[in-house]
LOLO-376020 format. One record per residue: x, y, z of N, C-alpha, C in turn; residue number from 0. Coordinates in steps of 0.2 Angstrom, whole numbers, plus 5000, padded with zeros to 4 digits. Layout:
N
X;Y;Z;X;Y;Z;X;Y;Z;NUM
...
// end
This chain:
284
5689;4357;5293;5688;4354;5292;5680;4353;5292;0
5675;4351;5286;5667;4350;5289;5664;4344;5291;1
5660;4343;5296;5658;4337;5296;5654;4332;5288;2
5655;4336;5283;5654;4334;5276;5659;4331;5273;3
5656;4321;5270;5663;4320;5265;5659;4323;5259;4
5665;4320;5253;5664;4322;5246;5658;4318;5243;5
5658;4312;5245;5650;4310;5243;5643;4312;5246;6
5643;4315;5251;5637;4320;5255;5636;4323;5253;7
5644;4330;5251;5642;4335;5248;5641;4337;5241;8
5641;4331;5237;5638;4330;5232;5631;4331;5232;9
5626;4325;5238;5621;4323;5238;5619;4327;5238;10
5618;4332;5244;5617;4339;5246;5616;4343;5238;11
5622;4344;5236;5621;4348;5228;5616;4347;5224;12
5617;4342;5225;5612;4338;5219;5606;4339;5220;13
5603;4340;5226;5597;4337;5231;5593;4347;5230;14
5599;4352;5230;5596;4360;5229;5597;4361;5223;15
5600;4357;5219;5598;4358;5209;5593;4357;5208;16
5591;4351;5210;5584;4347;5209;5578;4350;5210;17
5579;4352;5216;5574;4359;5218;5573;4364;5214;18
5580;4366;5210;5578;4375;5206;5577;4369;5198;19
5574;4365;5199;5571;4365;5193;5580;4362;5187;20
5586;4360;5190;5592;4360;5184;5589;4353;5181;21
5592;4353;5174;5592;4346;5171;5596;4344;5173;22
5598;4336;5175;5604;4331;5175;5608;4336;5182;23
5605;4336;5188;5607;4338;5194;5613;4334;5198;24
5614;4326;5196;5617;4324;5199;5624;4327;5195;25
5623;4327;5189;5629;4328;5183;5632;4333;5186;26
5629;4339;5187;5629;4346;5188;5633;4347;5195;27
5630;4342;5200;5633;4342;5207;5641;4339;5205;28
5641;4333;5202;5648;4331;5201;5654;4335;5196;29
5653;4339;5194;5656;4344;5191;5658;4349;5194;30
5651;4353;5198;5654;4357;5201;5659;4357;5206;31
5658;4348;5212;5660;4346;5215;5669;4346;5214;32
5670;4342;5207;5676;4342;5203;5681;4346;5200;33
5676;4351;5199;5680;4359;5198;5682;4363;5205;34
5679;4362;5209;5683;4365;5215;5687;4360;5219;35
5688;4356;5219;5691;4351;5221;5698;4348;5218;36
5697;4351;5213;5702;4349;5206;5701;4340;5205;37
5696;4337;5206;5695;4330;5205;5693;4328;5198;38
5693;4323;5195;5688;4320;5189;5685;4316;5193;39
5680;4313;5189;5674;4310;5191;5675;4302;5194;40
5681;4299;5194;5682;4296;5194;5685;4296;5203;41
5690;4300;5201;5694;4301;5210;5690;4303;5213;42
5683;4308;5211;5677;4311;5216;5674;4303;5219;43
5673;4299;5217;5670;4292;5216;5675;4288;5222;44
5680;4288;5220;5687;4284;5223;5688;4288;5230;45
5687;4297;5230;5689;4298;5237;5682;4301;5241;46
5676;4298;5238;5670;4300;5242;5669;4300;5249;47
5673;4295;5252;5672;4297;5260;5677;4300;5264;48
5682;4305;5258;5687;4309;5261;5684;4316;5265;49
5685;4319;5268;5679;4326;5273;5683;4329;5267;50
5678;4338;5267;5678;4343;5264;5682;4349;5269;51
5687;4352;5267;5687;4359;5269;5681;4362;5269;52
5683;4367;5273;5677;4373;5274;5677;4377;5269;53
5686;4378;5265;5687;4381;5261;5683;4380;5253;54
5683;4373;5251;5682;4368;5248;5673;4369;5248;55
5670;4367;5254;5662;4369;5253;5662;4376;5250;56
5666;4380;5254;5662;4386;5253;5664;4389;5244;57
5667;4385;5240;5668;4384;5234;5662;4381;5231;58
5661;4375;5232;5655;4374;5230;5647;4375;5229;59
5647;4379;5237;5641;4382;5239;5639;4388;5234;60
5644;4392;5234;5644;4398;5229;5642;4395;5220;61
5647;4390;5219;5645;4388;5210;5638;4385;5212;62
5637;4382;5217;5629;4378;5216;5623;4383;5218;63
5624;4389;5220;5621;4393;5221;5620;4394;5214;64
5624;4400;5211;5624;4400;5204;5620;4395;5199;65
5623;4390;5199;5619;4386;5196;5613;4386;5196;66
5610;4385;5204;5601;4383;5204;5598;4390;5203;67
5603;4399;5201;5600;4400;5201;5599;4402;5191;68
5602;4395;5188;5601;4393;5181;5605;4396;5178;69
5610;4398;5181;5618;4400;5176;5619;4394;5173;70
5621;4394;5165;5623;4389;5164;5630;4386;5167;71
5628;4380;5165;5637;4376;5167;5642;4378;5166;72
5641;4379;5159;5649;4381;5157;5653;4390;5159;73
5646;4397;5162;5648;4401;5163;5649;4399;5171;74
5647;4394;5176;5648;4392;5180;5656;4391;5183;75
5658;4385;5176;5665;4381;5178;5670;4387;5175;76
5667;4390;5170;5671;4397;5166;5675;4392;5161;77
5674;4386;5159;5677;4385;5152;5672;4378;5151;78
5672;4376;5142;5666;4372;5138;5671;4368;5134;79
5671;4361;5133;5674;4357;5129;5670;4356;5121;80
5675;4358;5118;5672;4360;5111;5676;4357;5105;81
5676;4352;5101;5681;4346;5097;5688;4346;5100;82
5686;4344;5106;5690;4341;5111;5696;4347;5111;83
5694;4352;5113;5700;4355;5117;5695;4360;5121;84
5697;4365;5123;5696;4367;5132;5694;4376;5128;85
5688;4379;5128;5688;4387;5129;5684;4390;5133;86
5688;4394;5135;5686;4399;5139;5678;4401;5139;87
5672;4401;5144;5668;4407;5143;5665;4409;5148;88
5661;4416;5145;5659;4420;5150;5653;4424;5146;89
5650;4427;5151;5644;4430;5149;5644;4432;5143;90
5646;4434;5139;5650;4440;5134;5650;4434;5128;91
5648;4426;5130;5650;4422;5123;5643;4418;5124;92
5642;4415;5118;5638;4409;5117;5642;4402;5120;93
5639;4399;5124;5642;4393;5127;5642;4386;5121;94
5648;4387;5119;5647;4383;5113;5645;4376;5113;95
5643;4372;5109;5636;4367;5108;5640;4361;5103;96
5637;4357;5105;5638;4351;5102;5636;4350;5097;97
5631;4353;5095;5627;4354;5087;5634;4357;5083;98
5635;4364;5085;5638;4367;5081;5645;4364;5079;99
5647;4357;5081;5652;4352;5079;5651;4350;5071;100
5643;4349;5070;5641;4350;5065;5643;4351;5059;101
5644;4359;5060;5646;4364;5055;5654;4362;5054;102
5659;4362;5059;5665;4360;5058;5664;4352;5053;103
5664;4349;5056;5663;4342;5052;5661;4342;5044;104
5652;4347;5044;5654;4347;5036;5660;4350;5032;105
5661;4356;5034;5667;4359;5031;5672;4357;5030;106
5675;4352;5035;5680;4348;5035;5680;4344;5027;107
5673;4340;5028;5671;4336;5022;5671;4338;5016;108
5669;4345;5016;5671;4346;5009;5680;4349;5008;109
5683;4352;5011;5689;4353;5011;5692;4347;5010;110
5691;4342;5013;5694;4335;5010;5703;4336;5009;111
5706;4334;5002;5713;4334;5000;5714;4341;5000;112
5710;4346;5003;5714;4351;5004;5717;4354;5011;113
5715;4349;5015;5715;4349;5022;5723;4350;5022;114
5730;4350;5019;5735;4353;5020;5738;4358;5018;115
5735;4363;5012;5734;4369;5008;5734;4374;5014;116
5737;4380;5012;5735;4387;5016;5731;4388;5014;117
5724;4388;5017;5720;4391;5018;5717;4398;5021;118
5714;4402;5019;5713;4405;5022;5705;4407;5025;119
5703;4406;5033;5697;4406;5033;5696;4410;5037;120
5688;4414;5036;5685;4418;5038;5677;4416;5044;121
5678;4418;5050;5673;4415;5054;5669;4421;5057;122
5664;4423;5055;5658;4428;5056;5655;4428;5062;123
5657;4432;5069;5650;4432;5075;5656;4425;5080;124
5664;4428;5079;5666;4421;5081;5665;4418;5088;125
5662;4423;5094;5661;4423;5100;5667;4419;5102;126
5666;4413;5105;5673;4409;5109;5679;4410;5105;127
5678;4409;5099;5683;4404;5093;5681;4400;5093;128
5676;4395;5094;5676;4389;5095;5678;4383;5087;129
5673;4387;5084;5673;4385;5075;5680;4386;5071;130
5683;4396;5072;5691;4393;5070;5695;4390;5073;131
5695;4390;5078;5701;4387;5081;5698;4379;5080;132
5693;4376;5079;5693;4370;5077;5695;4366;5068;133
5692;4372;5065;5694;4372;5059;5704;4372;5057;134
5706;4377;5062;5714;4379;5060;5716;4373;5063;135
5716;4369;5071;5718;4364;5072;5718;4357;5068;136
5712;4356;5064;5713;4350;5058;5715;4352;5054;137
5717;4358;5048;5720;4362;5043;5727;4365;5046;138
5731;4360;5047;5738;4363;5050;5742;4369;5046;139
5740;4370;5038;5743;4377;5035;5739;4381;5035;140
5733;4383;5038;5728;4386;5036;5729;4393;5043;141
5728;4398;5040;5725;4405;5044;5720;4410;5044;142
5717;4411;5050;5710;4413;5048;5711;4420;5052;143
5703;4424;5052;5700;4430;5055;5695;4425;5059;144
5695;4430;5064;5687;4429;5068;5685;4435;5069;145
5677;4439;5068;5675;4444;5070;5669;4442;5073;146
5669;4449;5078;5664;4448;5081;5663;4455;5084;147
5655;4457;5084;5655;4465;5087;5655;4468;5093;148
5655;4461;5096;5657;4463;5104;5664;4462;5107;149
5667;4469;5109;5673;4470;5112;5678;4464;5117;150
5672;4462;5122;5670;4456;5126;5673;4450;5123;151
5666;4449;5119;5670;4442;5115;5675;4442;5113;152
5678;4448;5107;5684;4446;5106;5690;4445;5109;153
5691;4448;5116;5695;4450;5121;5696;4442;5124;154
5689;4439;5124;5687;4429;5126;5693;4426;5121;155
5691;4426;5115;5691;4424;5108;5697;4424;5107;156
5701;4428;5108;5708;4430;5108;5714;4426;5112;157
5711;4425;5118;5712;4424;5125;5712;4414;5123;158
5707;4414;5120;5707;4406;5118;5712;4404;5116;159
5712;4408;5108;5717;4404;5103;5725;4405;5105;160
5726;4410;5111;5733;4409;5111;5734;4404;5116;161
5728;4402;5120;5731;4397;5124;5728;4389;5124;162
5726;4390;5115;5725;4384;5111;5733;4383;5108;163
5736;4390;5108;5742;4390;5104;5741;4390;5096;164
5736;4395;5095;5734;4394;5090;5732;4405;5089;165
5736;4405;5092;5738;4412;5092;5740;4415;5086;166
5745;4412;5082;5750;4414;5078;5744;4413;5072;167
5740;4409;5071;5739;4409;5066;5729;4412;5065;168
5728;4412;5071;5720;4418;5071;5721;4423;5073;169
5717;4430;5069;5718;4438;5071;5710;4436;5074;170
5709;4438;5079;5704;4438;5080;5702;4449;5084;171
5697;4451;5080;5694;4458;5077;5686;4461;5080;172
5685;4465;5079;5679;4469;5083;5677;4472;5077;173
5670;4471;5074;5670;4471;5069;5661;4471;5067;174
5659;4472;5061;5652;4472;5058;5651;4468;5052;175
5652;4458;5054;5651;4455;5050;5658;4455;5046;176
5655;4456;5039;5661;4457;5035;5666;4463;5032;177
5660;4468;5037;5659;4474;5034;5668;4475;5037;178
5672;4480;5030;5679;4482;5029;5686;4479;5029;179
5682;4471;5026;5687;4468;5026;5688;4469;5018;180
5693;4468;5015;5695;4467;5010;5700;4463;5005;181
5700;4454;5008;5700;4451;5008;5696;4444;5005;182
5701;4439;5001;5695;4435;4999;5697;4428;5004;183
5693;4425;5005;5694;4418;5009;5691;4411;5005;184
5695;4406;5008;5693;4399;5004;5686;4396;5007;185
5686;4398;5016;5681;4394;5019;5678;4402;5021;186
5671;4403;5023;5668;4407;5026;5661;4403;5029;187
5662;4404;5037;5659;4401;5040;5657;4405;5045;188
5649;4404;5047;5645;4409;5053;5641;4404;5056;189
5640;4406;5064;5635;4402;5069;5632;4410;5071;190
5629;4413;5066;5625;4420;5069;5620;4418;5072;191
5615;4424;5076;5612;4424;5079;5605;4424;5074;192
5601;4416;5077;5595;4416;5071;5586;4414;5076;193
5588;4414;5083;5581;4413;5084;5576;4418;5086;194
5572;4418;5080;5564;4423;5081;5564;4425;5087;195
5560;4432;5086;5561;4437;5092;5553;4433;5095;196
5552;4431;5093;5543;4428;5096;5546;4421;5100;197
5551;4416;5098;5554;4411;5100;5557;4412;5108;198
5561;4419;5107;5565;4420;5114;5561;4418;5120;199
5555;4421;5123;5553;4419;5128;5552;4413;5129;200
5552;4406;5125;5551;4400;5127;5558;4397;5127;201
5563;4400;5128;5571;4396;5127;5571;4395;5136;202
5576;4388;5138;5575;4389;5145;5580;4395;5147;203
5579;4395;5155;5580;4402;5157;5589;4401;5156;204
5593;4397;5156;5599;4397;5155;5602;4400;5149;205
5599;4399;5143;5601;4403;5139;5596;4410;5140;206
5591;4410;5138;5584;4418;5140;5589;4423;5144;207
5590;4420;5151;5591;4425;5155;5601;4426;5156;208
5605;4422;5152;5610;4422;5156;5617;4421;5149;209
5614;4419;5143;5618;4422;5138;5617;4427;5134;210
5622;4432;5130;5621;4438;5126;5614;4435;5123;211
5609;4442;5121;5605;4442;5118;5607;4443;5111;212
5612;4449;5110;5613;4449;5103;5618;4442;5099;213
5622;4439;5103;5623;4431;5100;5615;4427;5098;214
5612;4430;5101;5604;4423;5100;5599;4425;5095;215
5599;4431;5094;5592;4434;5090;5595;4440;5086;216
5592;4441;5080;5596;4446;5078;5585;4452;5076;217
5583;4447;5081;5575;4451;5081;5573;4447;5075;218
5565;4450;5076;5561;4449;5068;5561;4442;5067;219
5562;4439;5061;5561;4433;5058;5566;4428;5062;220
5571;4431;5064;5578;4427;5064;5583;4425;5058;221
5582;4429;5054;5582;4425;5048;5589;4434;5044;222
5590;4439;5050;5592;4443;5048;5598;4445;5048;223
5602;4439;5051;5610;4439;5049;5611;4436;5043;224
5607;4432;5042;5609;4428;5035;5609;4435;5028;225
5604;4437;5028;5603;4442;5024;5609;4447;5024;226
5612;4451;5029;5618;4454;5030;5623;4450;5028;227
5624;4446;5029;5633;4441;5028;5632;4439;5022;228
5624;4438;5018;5625;4435;5012;5626;4440;5008;229
5625;4448;5009;5625;4455;5006;5632;4455;5004;230
5636;4451;5008;5643;4453;5009;5648;4448;5007;231
5644;4443;5007;5648;4436;5005;5651;4436;4999;232
5650;4439;4992;5653;4437;4985;5659;4444;4986;233
5657;4446;4991;5667;4451;4992;5671;4447;4993;234
5669;4444;5001;5674;4442;5000;5676;4432;5000;235
5672;4430;4999;5672;4423;4995;5676;4422;4988;236
5682;4418;4991;5688;4417;4984;5684;4410;4978;237
5684;4412;4974;5682;4407;4969;5682;4401;4971;238
5677;4396;4970;5675;4388;4974;5675;4389;4981;239
5676;4396;4985;5674;4395;4993;5668;4393;4995;240
5671;4388;5000;5666;4384;5003;5662;4390;5008;241
5658;4390;5009;5654;4396;5013;5647;4392;5018;242
5648;4392;5024;5644;4387;5026;5641;4391;5034;243
5634;4391;5036;5630;4392;5040;5627;4388;5045;244
5628;4389;5052;5622;4385;5056;5617;4388;5055;245
5611;4385;5055;5602;4388;5056;5600;4382;5061;246
5593;4387;5062;5589;4385;5069;5584;4378;5064;247
5581;4377;5069;5575;4371;5067;5571;4375;5062;248
5570;4371;5056;5565;4375;5051;5567;4381;5048;249
5574;4382;5048;5574;4387;5043;5581;4385;5037;250
5582;4377;5036;5589;4376;5033;5584;4378;5026;251
5579;4374;5022;5579;4378;5016;5577;4384;5015;252
5574;4387;5019;5574;4394;5018;5580;4397;5016;253
5586;4395;5022;5593;4398;5021;5597;4395;5014;254
5596;4389;5013;5598;4386;5008;5596;4391;4999;255
5589;4392;5000;5585;4396;4995;5590;4403;4994;256
5591;4406;4999;5595;4414;5001;5602;4412;4996;257
5603;4405;5001;5612;4405;4997;5612;4404;4989;258
5606;4399;4987;5606;4400;4981;5606;4405;4976;259
5599;4412;4979;5601;4414;4977;5606;4421;4972;260
5610;4419;4980;5619;4423;4978;5622;4420;4975;261
5620;4415;4971;5627;4411;4967;5630;4405;4972;262
5627;4404;4976;5632;4399;4981;5629;4390;4981;263
5625;4390;4977;5623;4384;4977;5624;4379;4969;264
5625;4372;4969;5620;4369;4973;5620;4368;4983;265
5617;4370;4984;5618;4369;4994;5617;4362;4995;266
5619;4362;5001;5620;4353;5004;5619;4355;5012;267
5615;4350;5012;5612;4353;5020;5615;4346;5024;268
5616;4346;5032;5620;4341;5037;5615;4341;5042;269
5611;4337;5046;5608;4335;5051;5612;4334;5058;270
5610;4337;5063;5617;4335;5069;5612;4329;5070;271
5616;4328;5077;5615;4321;5079;5607;4320;5083;272
5604;4325;5084;5595;4325;5084;5590;4322;5076;273
5597;4324;5070;5591;4323;5065;5590;4328;5064;274
5590;4334;5068;5588;4342;5065;5594;4345;5059;275
5591;4345;5053;5596;4350;5048;5598;4355;5051;276
5605;4355;5053;5608;4360;5057;5614;4363;5052;277
5615;4362;5046;5621;4365;5043;5620;4365;5037;278
5621;4372;5034;5617;4372;5026;5623;4374;5023;279
5628;4371;5018;5635;4372;5016;5635;4374;5006;280
5634;4379;5003;5639;4379;4996;5645;4381;4994;281
5645;4384;4988;5652;4384;4987;5651;4390;4982;282
5658;4396;4981;5655;4402;4977;5660;4399;4972;283
// end
């Protein structure tokens, strides 16, 4: 046993993360300790005076060092919760963000009474598979395809679908957006790379240094992925299909105009919890 208690080790870890400039150091210290010890926050507090084994202290120290280097918490822990489901996260995938739940909410609001119909869903740039999994969870008769350019991301998404019991309803494949797809879908969704190249250096170290660059920016003005996808949408969207994108700050009106030019209007917008227009949605 070390001489440290759980409470003292959490305090030391929080101090280390604070010195490294990590936002919310106490929260992250508790998450790291809880993960290493197999305790939730309530148990962590209740057992605060318990001593920590050398083995557990070493695990906490290694995770804390990773976080102090500004590796995202989702990568440090290896998982992230999204839509009340837990997803495996690696350096090959974007960290699922709460803002992206706005996209799921917007699609489900339009699906409405079709919730129980055998919808076909296409998720372009699926990453961890979180958007497709959330829609399949809420639409019990639906099936779908998730596509990603990264073979490593495809493997993670397929693993997540299997772990969530959705493997029989979701096919995860490697591909270049919808190229090669010869089927029409009732729902087409995407959270593509949209950060302008000029903004990349201003991102937090957790994002800029550790998340996959190709999932963050397409280069240039940040709109290239929307142009590519919208050129393919008429071929894969069934009549009346819902087509929805997550967009970056200041991009909603531009992407909405691009969608309307493709016959997907009128386009609606939905803001995230911060009041930022985060989703644009149209119908074929």
